[in-house]
C-alpha positions as CSV (number, residue, x, y, z in Angstrom):
1,M,10.0,-3.6,7.6
2,L,13.4,-4.3,8.9
3,V,15.3,-7.2,6.0
4,D,17.9,-9.4,7.6
5,N,19.2,-7.0,10.2
6,K,20.6,-5.5,7.0
7,F,18.3,-2.4,6.1
8,I,15.0,-0.9,5.9
9,Y,12.3,-1.4,3.1
10,L,9.8,1.3,2.7
11,S,7.2,-0.8,1.6
12,L,4.8,1.7,-0.9
13,P,1.2,0.9,-2.1
14,R,1.7,-0.2,-5.6
15,R,5.6,-0.1,-5.9
16,G,5.7,-4.1,-5.6
17,S,5.8,-4.2,-2.1
18,T,3.8,-7.3,-2.0
19,S,6.3,-9.3,-4.4
20,F,8.7,-7.9,-2.7
21,H,7.8,-8.8,0.9
22,Y,7.2,-12.7,-0.5
23,S,10.2,-12.5,-2.4
24,C,11.8,-12.4,0.8
25,I,10.1,-15.1,2.3
26,L,10.9,-17.7,-0.3
27,N,15.0,-16.2,-0.6
28,G,15.4,-17.0,3.5
29,L,15.4,-13.4,4.3
30,R,13.7,-12.5,7.9
31,V,11.7,-9.7,7.9
32,Q,9.9,-8.1,11.3
33,N,7.2,-5.5,10.8
34,I,6.2,-3.2,13.4
35,N,2.9,-4.9,13.2
36,D,4.5,-8.3,14.3
37,S,1.2,-10.6,13.9
38,W,2.0,-10.2,9.8
39,N,4.9,-12.4,10.3
40,Q,3.7,-14.5,12.9
41,F,0.8,-15.7,10.4
42,N,3.0,-15.6,7.7
43,S,5.6,-18.4,9.0
44,T,2.7,-20.9,9.6
45,I,2.6,-21.3,6.0
46,D,4.7,-23.0,3.6
47,F,4.9,-20.6,0.6
48,T,6.8,-22.7,-1.9
49,K,3.4,-24.6,-1.8
50,I,1.3,-21.7,-2.7
51,N,0.6,-20.6,-6.5
52,E,1.8,-17.6,-7.2
53,N,-1.6,-16.2,-8.7
54,T,-3.0,-17.0,-5.0
55,I,-0.5,-15.3,-3.1
56,M,-2.9,-12.2,-2.0
57,D,-5.1,-14.8,-0.5
58,F,-2.4,-15.6,1.8
59,I,0.4,-13.4,2.8
60,Q,0.0,-11.1,5.6
61,H,1.2,-7.6,4.3
62,G,0.9,-4.3,4.7
63,H,2.4,-0.5,5.0
64,E,4.5,0.7,7.4
65,P,5.1,4.8,7.9
66,L,9.2,5.5,7.7
67,I,9.0,7.2,10.9
68,E,7.3,4.8,12.6
69,L,9.4,1.8,11.2
70,G,12.8,4.5,13.1
71,K,11.1,4.2,16.5
72,K,10.8,0.5,16.3
73,F,14.2,-0.7,14.7
74,G,16.5,2.8,14.7
75,F,17.7,5.0,12.5
76,E,21.0,3.6,11.5
77,Y,19.9,1.3,8.6
78,P,19.9,2.2,5.6
79,I,16.7,2.9,4.1
80,I,15.1,1.3,0.9
81,A,12.2,2.4,-1.4
82,V,11.1,1.8,-5.0
83,K,9.9,4.9,-7.7
84,R,7.4,4.7,-9.6
85,D,5.6,7.5,-11.8
86,R,3.1,9.0,-9.5
87,H,0.3,9.2,-11.9
88,E,0.4,5.1,-13.0
89,T,1.0,4.5,-9.5
90,F,-2.5,6.3,-8.1
91,Y,-4.3,4.4,-11.1
92,S,-2.5,1.2,-10.5
93,L,-3.7,1.2,-6.3
94,Y,-7.4,2.3,-7.6
95,K,-7.6,-0.6,-10.0
96,H,-5.8,-2.8,-6.3
97,I,-8.5,-1.3,-4.8
98,L,-11.2,-2.5,-6.7
99,F,-10.0,-5.7,-6.5
100,D,-9.7,-5.5,-2.7
101,L,-13.4,-4.7,-2.5
102,K,-14.5,-7.0,-5.0
103,R,-12.8,-10.1,-1.9
104,T,-14.5,-8.5,0.6
105,G,-18.0,-9.8,-0.9
106,D,-19.4,-6.2,-0.8
107,N,-21.1,-6.2,-4.2
108,K,-22.6,-3.0,-3.9
109,I,-19.7,-0.6,-2.4
110,Y,-17.6,-2.7,-5.3
111,E,-19.9,-1.9,-8.0
112,H,-19.7,1.8,-7.1
113,F,-16.4,2.1,-7.4
114,K,-16.1,0.0,-10.5
115,N,-18.9,2.4,-12.4
116,I,-17.3,5.7,-10.8
117,T,-17.1,9.0,-12.6
118,L,-13.5,11.1,-12.2
119,D,-15.1,13.6,-9.9
120,E,-16.4,10.7,-7.5
121,L,-13.5,9.3,-7.6
122,F,-11.3,12.7,-6.6
123,F,-14.7,13.4,-3.6
124,Y,-11.7,14.9,-1.6
125,N,-9.7,18.2,-2.2
126,T,-6.1,18.6,-0.6
127,Q,-7.0,19.7,2.6
128,N,-8.8,16.4,3.3
129,L,-5.5,14.7,3.8
130,L,-3.5,16.4,6.2
131,T,-4.3,13.8,8.8
132,K,-5.2,10.1,9.0
133,K,-8.4,11.4,10.9
134,N,-9.4,13.9,8.0
135,R,-9.3,11.0,5.8
136,W,-11.3,8.9,7.4
137,D,-13.8,11.4,7.9
138,I,-14.2,12.5,4.3
139,I,-14.5,8.7,3.2
140,N,-17.3,8.6,5.7
141,D,-18.8,11.1,4.6
142,Y,-18.9,9.8,1.0
143,L,-19.8,6.3,1.6
144,L,-22.8,7.7,4.1
145,E,-23.8,9.9,1.2
146,N,-24.1,7.5,-1.4
147,K,-25.8,5.1,0.8
148,L,-23.2,2.7,1.2
149,I,-23.0,2.2,4.7
150,E,-25.5,2.6,7.1
151,H,-23.4,4.6,10.0
152,R,-19.8,6.1,10.3
153,V,-17.1,3.9,11.1
154,D,-14.6,4.7,13.8
155,I,-10.8,4.9,13.2
156,S,-9.8,3.1,16.7
157,L,-11.3,-0.2,14.7
158,T,-7.8,-0.1,12.7
159,S,-6.4,-0.8,15.8
160,P,-4.0,-4.1,16.2
161,I,-6.7,-5.5,18.5
162,F,-7.3,-9.3,16.5
163,K,-5.0,-12.0,16.2
164,N,-4.8,-11.7,12.8
165,Q,-6.0,-9.7,9.6
166,K,-8.3,-12.3,8.8
167,E,-10.0,-12.5,12.5
168,Y,-10.0,-8.3,11.5
169,F,-11.5,-8.8,8.4
170,I,-14.0,-11.0,9.3
171,K,-15.2,-9.0,12.3
172,T,-14.4,-5.2,11.3
173,L,-15.3,-5.7,7.4
174,K,-16.7,-1.9,6.6
175,A,-13.7,-1.0,8.9
176,Y,-11.6,-2.4,6.3
177,I,-13.5,-1.2,3.5
178,V,-12.5,2.1,4.8
179,N,-9.1,1.7,5.4
180,I,-8.6,0.1,1.6
181,I,-9.7,3.9,0.8
182,D,-7.9,5.2,3.1
183,I,-4.4,3.9,1.3
184,L,-5.6,4.8,-1.9
185,I,-6.2,8.3,-1.1
186,T,-3.0,8.7,0.9
187,P,-0.2,10.9,-0.2
188,S,3.0,9.2,-0.5
189,T,4.6,11.7,1.6
190,Y,3.1,10.0,4.3
191,W,5.0,7.1,4.3
192,H,8.5,8.0,3.6
193,N,8.3,12.1,4.8
194,N,10.4,13.3,2.2
195,D,13.4,11.9,3.7
196,P,16.4,12.2,1.8
197,N,18.3,9.2,3.1
198,I,16.6,6.9,1.4
199,I,17.6,4.7,-1.6
200,W,15.7,4.7,-4.2
201,F,15.4,2.5,-7.0
202,D,13.8,2.9,-10.6
203,I,10.3,0.1,-10.4
204,K,11.4,-0.3,-14.4
205,N,14.9,-1.4,-13.1
206,L,14.7,-3.7,-10.7
207,K,17.3,-5.5,-11.1
208,E,19.6,-3.0,-9.9
209,M,17.5,-3.8,-6.3
210,E,18.2,-7.3,-6.4
211,M,21.8,-6.7,-6.7
212,W,21.9,-4.4,-4.0
213,I,20.2,-6.9,-1.9
214,S,22.2,-9.1,-2.7
215,N,25.2,-7.5,-1.6
216,I,24.2,-6.1,1.5
217,T,22.9,-9.5,2.7
218,Q,25.7,-11.6,1.1
219,K,22.8,-13.9,-0.3
220,Q,21.3,-14.4,-3.7
221,F,18.1,-12.3,-4.0
222,Q,15.4,-12.5,-6.9
223,L,12.4,-10.8,-7.4
224,K,9.1,-12.8,-7.7
225,Q,6.7,-10.6,-9.1
226,V,2.9,-10.7,-8.0
227,N,0.2,-8.5,-9.8
228,S,-3.2,-9.2,-8.5
229,S,-4.8,-6.5,-10.2
230,K,-3.9,-6.2,-13.9
231,H,-7.5,-7.8,-14.9
232,M,-9.8,-5.4,-12.9
233,E,-12.0,-3.8,-15.7
234,T,-13.2,0.3,-14.6
235,N,-14.4,2.6,-17.1
236,L,-11.6,5.4,-15.8
237,K,-8.7,5.7,-17.8
238,L,-5.2,7.0,-17.1
239,D,-5.5,9.9,-19.6
240,S,-5.5,13.8,-19.5
241,D,-8.2,14.5,-17.6
242,F,-7.3,11.9,-15.1
243,I,-4.0,13.4,-14.4
244,K,-5.0,17.0,-14.2
245,K,-7.9,16.0,-12.1
246,Y,-5.1,14.0,-9.8
247,N,-2.1,17.1,-9.7
248,S,-4.8,19.6,-8.5
249,I,-4.8,17.6,-5.2
250,Y,-1.5,15.7,-5.3
251,D,1.0,18.8,-6.5
252,Y,1.2,19.8,-2.7
253,Y,1.7,16.7,-1.4
254,D,4.0,15.2,-4.3
255,L,6.2,17.7,-5.9
256,P,8.7,18.5,-2.7
257,K,9.2,14.6,-2.6
258,S,10.2,14.8,-6.5
259,A,12.3,17.7,-5.9
260,K,14.3,16.6,-3.0
261,T,14.2,12.4,-3.0
262,L,14.4,10.6,-6.2
263,I,17.6,10.1,-7.4
């Protein structure tokens, strides 16, 4: 998103992106997304009156690739993003997907992914992740094989053809489910493309990012913490087996990032 016409914040899954978007609104910073319907919807809500624990039920928020943000807003802005241990990020994202699946009301799919085995969670290989179409194909195959959907869900249903996310959610529930699973398995390089110009801030020391934003915008910026999925229960643990399985698929994508872009 473009923030206050001063910098681009790259919204990466499970790196405080919802908290950041919410904080921008509370701190009076103008945010612009490629998907303008999010901004229009958020502008209708007085977030100062919303309980922080229910923010996820109100805020319209998503993730947009850096290359597309550049095409929309230009490439002259500073770019910032939050870095986090890749295994912690994926595990946290998995728990967040459980939270989102539970919200859909589709208990069959939710219970399946809640009680999933390690091999079932990583039901894909490295090559399956190369494109969005590849990912949707393998997700459809998996859901059909486990009788979690009745027919294939077309990727075109993710097009911004509805007025807002709520309407999209109601009319295309299965597409919403496929889409959030797609977010789970998408390599982070899809979002940041190993861009060497990104200024990275460690998730364990976000005070540095607060100071950087306050300085560049000349407005006091303070992050509000929002975490909706810590309480989600799962049989899977972030242990050595989990890490080994993750590495076997994602090293191909992650290691260039670690070598070239983290500061």
